C-alpha positions in Angstrom: -1.2 76.7 -17.9 2.5 77.7 -18.3 2.7 78.2 -14.5 1.5 74.7 -13.8 3.9 73.0 -16.1 6.7 75.1 -14.6 5.8 73.8 -11.2 6.1 70.2 -12.5 9.4 71.0 -14.2 10.8 72.6 -11.0 9.8 69.5 -9.0 11.5 67.2 -11.5 14.8 69.2 -11.9 15.1 69.5 -8.1 15.6 65.8 -7.7 17.4 64.8 -10.9 20.9 63.5 -10.2 22.4 66.0 -12.6 21.3 69.5 -13.9 18.7 69.3 -16.6 16.4 71.6 -18.7 12.9 70.7 -19.6 10.0 71.6 -21.9 6.4 70.5 -22.3 4.6 70.7 -25.7 1.2 69.6 -26.9 0.9 67.1 -29.8 0.6 69.9 -32.3 4.1 71.1 -31.4 3.0 74.2 -29.4 5.3 74.9 -26.5 3.5 74.9 -23.1 6.7 75.6 -21.0 10.4 75.5 -21.8 13.7 76.1 -20.2 15.6 74.5 -23.2 18.2 76.3 -25.2 17.3 77.5 -28.7 19.1 74.6 -30.4 17.3 72.0 -28.3 13.9 73.7 -28.9 14.6 73.6 -32.6 15.4 69.9 -32.5 12.1 69.2 -30.7 10.1 71.3 -33.1 11.6 69.4 -36.1 10.1 66.2 -34.7 6.7 67.7 -33.9 5.2 66.5 -37.2 5.1 63.0 -35.9 3.8 63.7 -32.4 0.2 62.9 -33.5 1.1 59.3 -34.5 3.1 58.5 -31.4 1.6 56.6 -28.5 2.5 57.4 -24.8 5.9 55.9 -24.1 7.3 56.5 -27.6 10.5 58.5 -27.6 13.5 59.7 -29.6 17.0 60.5 -28.3 19.2 63.1 -29.8 22.9 63.6 -29.0 23.9 67.2 -28.7 27.5 68.5 -28.6 27.7 68.4 -24.8 24.4 66.8 -23.7 21.6 64.4 -24.5 18.0 65.3 -25.4 15.1 63.0 -24.8 11.8 63.7 -26.5 9.1 61.5 -24.8 5.4 61.3 -25.3 4.2 61.3 -21.6 0.5 61.2 -22.3 -1.9 61.2 -25.3 -1.4 64.9 -25.9 1.6 66.0 -23.9 5.2 65.7 -25.0 8.1 66.0 -22.5 11.6 67.0 -23.5 14.6 66.7 -21.2 18.1 68.0 -21.9 20.8 66.8 -19.5 24.4 65.6 -19.2 22.9 62.4 -17.9 23.4 59.1 -19.7 20.8 58.1 -22.3 19.6 55.2 -20.2 19.0 57.4 -17.2 16.9 59.8 -19.3 14.8 57.0 -20.7 14.0 55.7 -17.2 13.3 59.2 -16.0 10.8 59.7 -18.9 9.1 56.4 -18.0 8.8 57.4 -14.3 7.4 60.8 -15.1 4.8 59.3 -17.4 3.7 56.8 -14.7 3.6 59.3 -11.8 2.1 62.3 -13.6 -0.3 60.4 -15.8 -3.4 61.5 -14.0 -2.3 65.1 -13.7 -1.3 65.3 -17.4 -4.8 64.0 -18.3 -6.4 66.7 -16.3 -4.2 69.4 -18.0 -5.0 67.9 -21.4 -8.6 69.0 -20.9 -7.5 72.6 -20.9 -5.6 72.3 -24.2 -7.1 73.6 -27.4 -8.6 70.9 -29.7 -5.9 69.4 -31.9 -6.0 70.3 -35.6 -5.9 67.5 -38.1 -2.8 67.8 -40.2 -1.4 65.8 -43.1 2.1 64.7 -42.3 3.4 65.5 -45.8 6.8 67.0 -44.9 9.7 64.7 -44.2 11.4 64.8 -40.9 15.2 65.4 -41.0 17.3 62.2 -40.7 19.3 63.6 -37.9 16.3 64.2 -35.7 15.1 60.6 -36.0 18.3 58.9 -34.8 17.5 57.0 -31.6 19.6 55.2 -29.1 19.1 51.5 -28.4 16.8 50.8 -25.5 18.3 49.6 -22.2 17.8 46.0 -21.1 15.6 45.2 -18.1 18.6 44.6 -15.9 20.2 47.8 -16.9 17.0 49.7 -16.4 16.6 48.3 -12.9 20.2 49.3 -12.1 19.7 52.8 -13.4 16.3 53.2 -11.7 17.9 52.5 -8.3 20.1 55.6 -8.8 17.2 57.9 -9.1 15.3 58.9 -6.0 11.7 57.7 -6.0 10.4 61.0 -4.7 11.8 62.8 -7.8 8.6 62.0 -9.7 6.0 61.4 -7.0 3.0 63.6 -7.3 0.0 63.1 -5.0 -3.3 64.6 -6.1 -5.4 65.4 -3.0 -9.0 64.4 -3.0 -8.6 62.2 -6.1 -10.9 59.2 -6.2 -10.8 56.2 -8.5 -14.2 56.0 -10.1 -15.8 52.7 -11.2 -15.8 52.2 -14.9 -19.1 53.0 -16.6 -20.3 50.1 -18.7 -22.5 50.6 -21.7 -25.9 48.8 -21.6 -25.7 45.4 -23.4 -28.2 46.6 -26.0 -26.2 49.7 -26.9 -24.3 49.4 -30.2 -20.9 50.8 -30.9 -21.0 53.9 -33.1 -19.0 53.9 -36.3 -17.1 57.1 -37.0 -14.7 58.3 -39.7 -11.3 59.7 -38.6 -8.4 61.1 -40.5 -5.2 59.1 -40.3 -1.8 59.3 -41.9 -0.3 56.6 -44.1 3.4 56.2 -45.1 3.8 55.6 -48.8 6.9 54.3 -50.5 7.2 56.5 -53.7 10.5 55.0 -54.9 10.2 51.2 -54.9 13.6 50.8 -56.6 15.3 51.7 -53.3 14.2 48.2 -52.0 16.9 46.7 -54.2 19.5 48.6 -52.2 18.2 47.8 -48.7 20.0 44.9 -47.0 18.2 44.7 -43.6 15.3 42.3 -43.7 13.2 44.1 -41.2 13.6 47.4 -43.0 12.5 45.7 -46.3 9.4 44.3 -44.5 8.5 47.7 -43.1 8.9 49.5 -46.5 6.9 46.8 -48.3 3.9 47.7 -46.0 4.3 51.4 -46.8 1.6 51.0 -49.4 -1.0 53.7 -48.5 -3.2 51.1 -46.7 -1.2 50.6 -43.6 -0.6 53.2 -40.8 2.5 53.1 -38.6 0.4 51.3 -35.9 -0.8 48.7 -38.5 2.8 48.0 -39.6 4.1 47.7 -36.1 1.3 45.3 -35.2 1.6 43.2 -38.3 5.4 42.7 -37.9 5.3 42.4 -34.1 7.7 45.3 -33.5 7.6 48.6 -31.7 6.0 51.7 -33.2 9.3 53.6 -32.7 11.2 51.0 -34.8 8.8 51.6 -37.7 9.1 55.4 -37.4 12.9 55.3 -37.4 12.8 53.4 -40.7 10.1 55.6 -42.3 11.9 58.7 -41.1 15.2 57.7 -42.5 13.8 56.9 -46.0 11.5 59.9 -45.8 14.6 62.1 -45.4 16.0 60.5 -48.6 12.9 61.4 -50.5 11.9 57.8 -51.0 8.8 57.9 -48.7 6.2 60.4 -47.8 3.1 60.6 -45.6 -0.4 61.1 -47.0 -3.7 61.7 -45.2 -6.6 59.4 -45.6 -9.8 58.3 -43.8 -10.7 55.2 -41.8 -13.9 54.1 -40.1 -13.5 53.0 -36.5 -16.0 51.9 -33.8 -16.4 53.8 -30.6 
């Protein structure tokens, strides 16, 4: 497993405009491969508590003394970390391209990972680890993308065939299953009086033990990352915590 991720990392670093270090982790925070320095690995591990509630494409950016660190969910169970002297926008575009071009390979590798353990996200994530840079605009992203060679992230899988989707018979009913989910809960409601940003207030008001991060993002029409930044900041202040609960879904 480590050897296969090292091969992917070598292919990526070979074509990146500037020198970089990479790591791959599973959604439980276990390191699958890493060439990161100890400080960077520690920063990634601090954020691992929220990996299970991220969706592919969610990310956080952390400024290090001499470089930038991107932590990016590249597939449902695989987390990518890139440390480089590159600008933040370049790293974000690189993360997106890696997700797009290695998606099928990552899904194959996910089958070899151990089953994820269900954990309650009860600890707070440090405020420093949840600071994220603003996303680049579409025009900026296009300009940045032009500077990165397309072959940097291309990966062909020989013999791969796209199978036709298997449709369930019309008479087959969806099964209802119970899953464990995490809910952000505002434990100090007095802090709402001190918050001035309307969106932050709206997010915190929905941290009521009935809404997940996904629910809040969908209800307010904002990104999941935006919700997580706010809950992370107030969690670091002790005003909010995560609790585990159960929810029935149809599959």
